[in-house]
Z-matrix of the N, CA and C atoms (Angstrom, degrees):
N
C 1 1.466
C 2 1.531 1 109.74
N 3 1.303 2 116.08 1 131.17
C 4 1.471 3 120.91 2 -179.80
C 5 1.522 4 110.06 3 -82.01
N 6 1.339 5 115.96 4 -37.57
C 7 1.457 6 121.50 5 -178.15
C 8 1.522 7 109.22 6 -102.77
N 9 1.337 8 116.76 7 130.37
C 10 1.454 9 122.44 8 178.45
C 11 1.531 10 107.72 9 -81.07
N 12 1.330 11 115.40 10 104.34
C 13 1.460 12 120.36 11 -174.49
C 14 1.521 13 112.94 12 -69.63
N 15 1.330 14 117.30 13 -17.51
C 16 1.463 15 120.31 14 179.66
C 17 1.526 16 113.55 15 -100.53
N 18 1.319 17 116.94 16 1.36
C 19 1.472 18 120.62 17 -174.62
C 20 1.526 19 111.74 18 -69.50
N 21 1.327 20 114.93 19 150.13
C 22 1.461 21 122.02 20 170.88
C 23 1.526 22 105.12 21 -86.82
N 24 1.325 23 116.21 22 97.81
C 25 1.466 24 120.88 23 -172.95
C 26 1.529 25 112.53 24 -61.03
N 27 1.321 26 117.15 25 -39.13
C 28 1.478 27 119.42 26 -179.53
C 29 1.524 28 110.72 27 -63.97
N 30 1.337 29 116.72 28 -40.96
C 31 1.463 30 120.96 29 178.04
C 32 1.530 31 110.20 30 -66.18
N 33 1.341 32 116.87 31 -39.86
C 34 1.466 33 120.86 32 179.42
C 35 1.531 34 110.53 33 -63.83
N 36 1.312 35 116.75 34 -40.72
C 37 1.477 36 120.32 35 178.59
C 38 1.530 37 109.59 36 -65.91
N 39 1.343 38 117.33 37 -43.71
C 40 1.484 39 120.11 38 178.04
C 41 1.517 40 110.95 39 -58.78
N 42 1.337 41 117.26 40 -44.96
C 43 1.471 42 121.64 41 -179.28
C 44 1.532 43 110.60 42 -63.75
N 45 1.327 44 116.64 43 -41.07
C 46 1.476 45 120.56 44 -179.96
C 47 1.527 46 110.18 45 -68.48
N 48 1.327 47 117.63 46 -37.71
C 49 1.468 48 120.53 47 176.25
C 50 1.524 49 110.93 48 -61.84
N 51 1.321 50 117.40 49 -38.52
C 52 1.470 51 120.76 50 178.09
C 53 1.525 52 110.53 51 -63.48
N 54 1.342 53 116.64 52 -42.81
C 55 1.476 54 120.49 53 176.39
C 56 1.524 55 110.34 54 -63.52
N 57 1.325 56 115.85 55 -42.15
C 58 1.463 57 121.34 56 -176.96
C 59 1.519 58 111.30 57 -63.78
N 60 1.331 59 116.31 58 -37.26
C 61 1.458 60 119.31 59 -179.36
C 62 1.532 61 110.21 60 -64.62
N 63 1.342 62 115.87 61 -41.93
C 64 1.472 63 119.75 62 177.63
C 65 1.525 64 111.00 63 -64.03
N 66 1.332 65 116.32 64 -41.01
C 67 1.468 66 121.51 65 -177.32
C 68 1.530 67 112.79 66 -84.17
N 69 1.337 68 116.40 67 -8.68
C 70 1.469 69 122.06 68 -176.23
C 71 1.530 70 112.02 69 55.33
N 72 1.332 71 114.31 70 46.89
C 73 1.467 72 121.09 71 179.06
C 74 1.520 73 109.71 72 -125.96
N 75 1.334 74 117.79 73 150.82
C 76 1.452 75 119.29 74 173.37
C 77 1.530 76 111.03 75 -72.57
N 78 1.326 77 114.85 76 161.43
C 79 1.463 78 121.20 77 179.14
C 80 1.531 79 108.94 78 -103.23
N 81 1.311 80 115.21 79 131.88
C 82 1.459 81 121.85 80 175.50
C 83 1.532 82 107.29 81 -102.05
N 84 1.336 83 116.72 82 108.78
C 85 1.460 84 121.92 83 178.15
C 86 1.525 85 106.68 84 -94.05
N 87 1.329 86 116.11 85 117.67
C 88 1.464 87 121.29 86 -177.08
C 89 1.531 88 108.94 87 -107.00
N 90 1.332 89 115.75 88 115.97
C 91 1.460 90 121.58 89 178.13
C 92 1.517 91 108.78 90 -94.46
N 93 1.337 92 116.46 91 129.69
C 94 1.453 93 119.38 92 179.78
C 95 1.509 94 111.30 93 -170.63
N 96 1.327 95 115.93 94 -168.12
C 97 1.465 96 121.77 95 -178.76
C 98 1.525 97 109.35 96 -151.18
N 99 1.329 98 114.85 97 153.77
C 100 1.471 99 119.94 98 -177.54
C 101 1.524 100 113.33 99 -65.94
N 102 1.311 101 118.69 100 -26.21
C 103 1.473 102 121.90 101 -179.09
C 104 1.536 103 112.35 102 -79.16
N 105 1.323 104 117.77 103 -10.17
C 106 1.464 105 123.78 104 -171.10
C 107 1.539 106 111.59 105 -89.21
N 108 1.322 107 116.48 106 114.60
C 109 1.465 108 121.25 107 -179.96
C 110 1.525 109 113.13 108 -62.07
N 111 1.329 110 117.01 109 -39.53
C 112 1.468 111 119.72 110 178.74
C 113 1.530 112 110.69 111 -66.45
N 114 1.340 113 116.90 112 -33.98
C 115 1.468 114 121.16 113 177.31
C 116 1.529 115 110.50 114 -65.80
N 117 1.331 116 116.28 115 -41.78
C 118 1.475 117 120.04 116 178.92
C 119 1.524 118 110.24 117 -65.36
N 120 1.336 119 116.41 118 -40.16
C 121 1.458 120 119.99 119 179.43
C 122 1.532 121 110.36 120 -63.92
N 123 1.354 122 116.86 121 -45.10
C 124 1.463 123 120.07 122 179.74
C 125 1.526 124 110.52 123 -61.10
N 126 1.337 125 116.49 124 -42.60
C 127 1.455 126 120.44 125 179.15
C 128 1.527 127 110.69 126 -60.44
N 129 1.326 128 117.24 127 -40.23
C 130 1.473 129 121.05 128 178.88
C 131 1.528 130 110.61 129 -63.31
N 132 1.343 131 117.43 130 -37.91
C 133 1.470 132 119.06 131 179.79
C 134 1.525 133 111.59 132 -68.11
N 135 1.333 134 117.59 133 -22.97
C 136 1.470 135 120.72 134 176.93
C 137 1.523 136 110.95 135 -75.05
N 138 1.345 137 117.09 136 -18.49
C 139 1.461 138 121.46 137 -176.12
C 140 1.526 139 112.87 138 -101.10
N 141 1.352 140 116.19 139 -26.42
C 142 1.467 141 119.68 140 -179.08
C 143 1.517 142 108.91 141 -151.65
N 144 1.334 143 115.49 142 163.21
C 145 1.457 144 118.83 143 -178.66
C 146 1.521 145 111.36 144 90.52
N 147 1.328 146 116.88 145 -177.29
C 148 1.460 147 120.65 146 -171.78
C 149 1.528 148 114.37 147 -64.59
N 150 1.335 149 117.98 148 -27.14
C 151 1.474 150 119.73 149 -177.72
C 152 1.526 151 112.74 150 -77.10
N 153 1.335 152 118.14 151 -25.46
C 154 1.471 153 121.16 152 -173.39
C 155 1.529 154 112.77 153 -55.59
N 156 1.349 155 119.93 154 -53.14
C 157 1.466 156 117.95 155 -179.65
C 158 1.530 157 112.88 156 -67.12
N 159 1.319 158 116.92 157 -32.46
C 160 1.470 159 121.63 158 178.87
C 161 1.529 160 110.08 159 -62.07
N 162 1.327 161 116.43 160 -49.97
C 163 1.461 162 121.90 161 -179.93
C 164 1.535 163 109.94 162 -63.48
N 165 1.331 164 116.79 163 -46.98
C 166 1.466 165 121.02 164 -177.55
C 167 1.528 166 111.78 165 -61.02
N 168 1.321 167 117.24 166 -36.58
C 169 1.469 168 121.44 167 -176.36
C 170 1.533 169 112.34 168 -78.81
N 171 1.324 170 117.18 169 -34.46
C 172 1.463 171 119.99 170 -168.95
C 173 1.523 172 116.11 171 -106.98
N 174 1.337 173 118.46 172 -8.08
C 175 1.464 174 119.70 173 -174.72
C 176 1.526 175 112.51 174 -142.32
N 177 1.315 176 115.71 175 154.31
C 178 1.465 177 123.21 176 161.06
C 179 1.523 178 103.57 177 -100.27
N 180 1.312 179 117.59 178 130.01
C 181 1.466 180 121.51 179 -172.82
C 182 1.527 181 110.99 180 -107.89
N 183 1.328 182 115.97 181 136.25
C 184 1.456 183 121.84 182 172.01
C 185 1.528 184 107.56 183 -132.96
N 186 1.340 185 115.88 184 133.67
C 187 1.466 186 120.40 185 -178.67
C 188 1.522 187 109.59 186 -103.00
N 189 1.328 188 115.70 187 136.81
C 190 1.465 189 121.91 188 -179.37
C 191 1.524 190 108.73 189 -121.99
N 192 1.331 191 115.15 190 120.66
C 193 1.467 192 121.26 191 179.71
C 194 1.524 193 109.91 192 -78.32
N 195 1.330 194 116.04 193 130.40
C 196 1.473 195 120.10 194 177.49
C 197 1.533 196 111.88 195 -106.45
N 198 1.335 197 116.65 196 4.73
C 199 1.467 198 120.19 197 179.17
C 200 1.519 199 111.03 198 55.78
N 201 1.311 200 115.96 199 -131.48
C 202 1.478 201 121.49 200 175.53
C 203 1.521 202 107.95 201 -100.68
N 204 1.329 203 114.64 202 49.20
C 205 1.476 204 122.89 203 -175.87
C 206 1.526 205 110.68 204 62.31
N 207 1.361 206 114.60 205 32.71
C 208 1.461 207 120.10 206 179.09
C 209 1.528 208 111.74 207 -128.16
N 210 1.335 209 117.47 208 10.10
C 211 1.461 210 121.53 209 178.55
C 212 1.524 211 109.44 210 -130.07
N 213 1.295 212 115.85 211 138.80
C 214 1.478 213 122.75 212 173.59
C 215 1.520 214 113.85 213 55.66
N 216 1.318 215 116.53 214 24.04
C 217 1.462 216 121.53 215 179.05
C 218 1.530 217 109.75 216 -64.52
N 219 1.343 218 116.46 217 -33.86
C 220 1.469 219 120.93 218 178.80
C 221 1.526 220 111.41 219 -61.98
N 222 1.325 221 116.34 220 -36.45
C 223 1.467 222 120.06 221 179.74
C 224 1.527 223 109.40 222 -68.07
N 225 1.317 224 116.55 223 -46.07
C 226 1.471 225 120.25 224 178.23
C 227 1.528 226 109.85 225 -57.68
N 228 1.335 227 116.95 226 -46.05
C 229 1.462 228 120.77 227 -179.54
C 230 1.525 229 111.28 228 -62.27
N 231 1.330 230 116.65 229 -39.20
C 232 1.475 231 120.63 230 179.90
C 233 1.527 232 110.94 231 -61.73
N 234 1.329 233 116.73 232 -30.45
C 235 1.474 234 121.44 233 179.70
C 236 1.533 235 112.38 234 -99.49
N 237 1.326 236 116.60 235 17.88
C 238 1.468 237 122.67 236 177.19
C 239 1.527 238 113.23 237 57.87
N 240 1.324 239 116.28 238 36.75
C 241 1.466 240 121.44 239 177.41
C 242 1.523 241 108.07 240 -105.70
N 243 1.344 242 117.61 241 106.04
C 244 1.471 243 120.18 242 179.88
C 245 1.522 244 111.17 243 -80.39
N 246 1.331 245 116.52 244 99.68
C 247 1.468 246 121.22 245 -176.61
C 248 1.522 247 112.05 246 -60.86
N 249 1.319 248 117.83 247 -25.58
C 250 1.468 249 120.76 248 179.64
C 251 1.532 250 111.76 249 -63.16
N 252 1.326 251 117.25 250 -19.50
C 253 1.473 252 120.39 251 178.23
C 254 1.524 253 111.25 252 -82.16
N 255 1.333 254 117.01 253 -4.33
C 256 1.461 255 120.61 254 175.50
C 257 1.513 256 113.84 255 118.57
N 258 1.321 257 113.95 256 156.98
C 259 1.462 258 121.96 257 174.10
C 260 1.522 259 108.00 258 -124.07
N 261 1.305 260 119.11 259 155.47
C 262 1.454 261 126.72 260 2.55
C 263 1.530 262 111.72 261 -68.50
N 264 1.319 263 114.12 262 154.81
C 265 1.448 264 121.74 263 176.22
C 266 1.521 265 106.90 264 -137.92
N 267 1.319 266 117.05 265 153.90
C 268 1.464 267 119.28 266 -177.92
C 269 1.524 268 111.40 267 -134.37
N 270 1.322 269 112.94 268 155.67
C 271 1.459 270 121.70 269 168.57
C 272 1.523 271 105.98 270 -129.91
N 273 1.328 272 116.78 271 141.06
C 274 1.457 273 121.51 272 175.88
C 275 1.525 274 106.24 273 -110.63
N 276 1.342 275 115.03 274 126.50
C 277 1.457 276 121.20 275 -178.81
C 278 1.517 277 110.13 276 -115.75
N 279 1.316 278 116.39 277 145.21
C 280 1.464 279 119.83 278 171.79
C 281 1.530 280 106.95 279 -66.88
N 282 1.340 281 117.77 280 162.26
C 283 1.474 282 119.11 281 177.93
C 284 1.536 283 112.21 282 -58.23
N 285 1.331 284 117.22 283 -18.99
C 286 1.464 285 121.40 284 177.87
C 287 1.535 286 112.01 285 -89.68
N 288 1.336 287 117.02 286 0.07
C 289 1.460 288 120.80 287 176.16
C 290 1.521 289 114.73 288 93.10
N 291 1.334 290 117.89 289 7.66
C 292 1.458 291 121.16 290 179.56
C 293 1.531 292 109.81 291 -83.01
N 294 1.326 293 116.84 292 136.62
C 295 1.461 294 120.98 293 -179.87
C 296 1.533 295 110.38 294 -68.64
N 297 1.333 296 115.52 295 125.92
C 298 1.471 297 121.91 296 177.70
C 299 1.526 298 109.50 297 -102.85
N 300 1.344 299 115.85 298 -39.68
C 301 1.466 300 120.62 299 -173.95
C 302 1.523 301 108.98 300 -155.89
N 303 1.316 302 116.71 301 147.20
C 304 1.463 303 121.57 302 173.32
C 305 1.524 304 109.06 303 -143.70
N 306 1.326 305 116.13 304 145.69
C 307 1.463 306 120.10 305 174.57
C 308 1.526 307 107.00 306 -78.39
N 309 1.314 308 115.93 307 89.95
C 310 1.462 309 120.62 308 -176.11
C 311 1.526 310 112.32 309 -85.54
N 312 1.336 311 117.30 310 -10.25
C 313 1.463 312 120.02 311 -177.86
C 314 1.516 313 114.81 312 -119.51
N 315 1.328 314 118.23 313 19.69
C 316 1.464 315 120.64 314 -179.95
C 317 1.520 316 112.85 315 70.50
N 318 1.333 317 116.13 316 32.44
C 319 1.472 318 120.74 317 -174.13
C 320 1.519 319 115.09 318 -57.79
N 321 1.331 320 118.17 319 -27.05
C 322 1.471 321 120.13 320 -177.80
C 323 1.528 322 113.00 321 -107.19
N 324 1.318 323 117.41 322 3.75
C 325 1.470 324 120.92 323 -175.29
C 326 1.531 325 112.66 324 -62.26
N 327 1.325 326 117.43 325 -22.49
C 328 1.465 327 121.51 326 177.13
C 329 1.526 328 110.66 327 -109.59
N 330 1.331 329 116.31 328 42.62
C 331 1.461 330 120.84 329 -176.78
C 332 1.524 331 112.30 330 -53.41
N 333 1.336 332 117.34 331 -37.56
C 334 1.474 333 119.18 332 -179.21
C 335 1.520 334 110.89 333 -63.54
N 336 1.332 335 117.42 334 -39.16
C 337 1.469 336 120.41 335 178.70
C 338 1.521 337 111.21 336 -71.98
N 339 1.338 338 116.76 337 -32.19
C 340 1.467 339 120.98 338 179.94
C 341 1.523 340 110.48 339 -64.46
N 342 1.322 341 116.91 340 -37.55
C 343 1.453 342 121.51 341 -177.44
C 344 1.518 343 111.87 342 72.20
N 345 1.333 344 116.06 343 177.23
C 346 1.460 345 121.44 344 -177.72
C 347 1.527 346 112.29 345 -56.65
N 348 1.338 347 116.35 346 -44.89
C 349 1.462 348 119.64 347 -176.12
C 350 1.525 349 111.56 348 -67.78
N 351 1.321 350 116.77 349 -41.18
C 352 1.463 351 120.02 350 178.90
C 353 1.519 352 112.38 351 -63.21
N 354 1.331 353 115.93 352 -41.03
C 355 1.467 354 120.85 353 177.92
C 356 1.529 355 109.36 354 -65.08
N 357 1.339 356 116.13 355 -44.09
C 358 1.465 357 120.50 356 178.33
C 359 1.536 358 110.53 357 -59.57
N 360 1.328 359 116.97 358 -46.48
C 361 1.470 360 120.57 359 -179.96
C 362 1.524 361 111.17 360 -60.28
N 363 1.331 362 116.57 361 -41.51
C 364 1.466 363 121.81 362 178.94
C 365 1.527 364 110.29 363 -59.37
N 366 1.347 365 116.92 364 -52.03
C 367 1.468 366 119.64 365 -177.40
C 368 1.522 367 112.55 366 -71.45
N 369 1.331 368 117.97 367 -26.06
C 370 1.470 369 120.33 368 173.91
C 371 1.524 370 110.10 369 -63.21
N 372 1.352 371 116.15 370 -42.27
C 373 1.475 372 120.10 371 178.22
C 374 1.518 373 111.09 372 -63.54
N 375 1.326 374 116.46 373 -43.90
C 376 1.471 375 119.87 374 179.96
C 377 1.528 376 110.70 375 -63.84
N 378 1.340 377 116.55 376 -43.45
C 379 1.462 378 121.14 377 -179.09
C 380 1.517 379 110.18 378 -60.82
N 381 1.331 380 116.81 379 -39.55
C 382 1.463 381 120.91 380 -179.83
C 383 1.523 382 111.34 381 -66.59
N 384 1.345 383 116.61 382 -29.56
C 385 1.469 384 118.77 383 -176.77
C 386 1.535 385 112.49 384 -91.76
N 387 1.332 386 117.86 385 -14.39
C 388 1.468 387 120.11 386 179.54
C 389 1.533 388 109.32 387 -76.58
N 390 1.335 389 116.58 388 140.22
C 391 1.470 390 118.99 389 -178.06
C 392 1.517 391 112.74 390 -68.06
């Protein structure tokens, strides 16, 4: 399982923000679910392929399980991530927890169709816009 269905997502985000502040990196909050094929594909691109070093160098990553759109929905809403537009979805937070970017239009919901290069291009754009 890629997403820990029993995790306390708020605590995980707080812990990742603390790491991010020390490392002076933004936090990439990834909303998804274990049943979601696009979520599994996105997770694989974070581990291998062209996006892996980009993500590792520029972000601290925390994954938030949304179940069947019945878990941690409040967190997604707080970060302006409309889960109804599809998952996976992401929010980028400053090390202080301020929202920098959110996938407000379901930009990653077709991660499998985007492929490795499409995912890399997407995160390259976000990295360029993050302070």
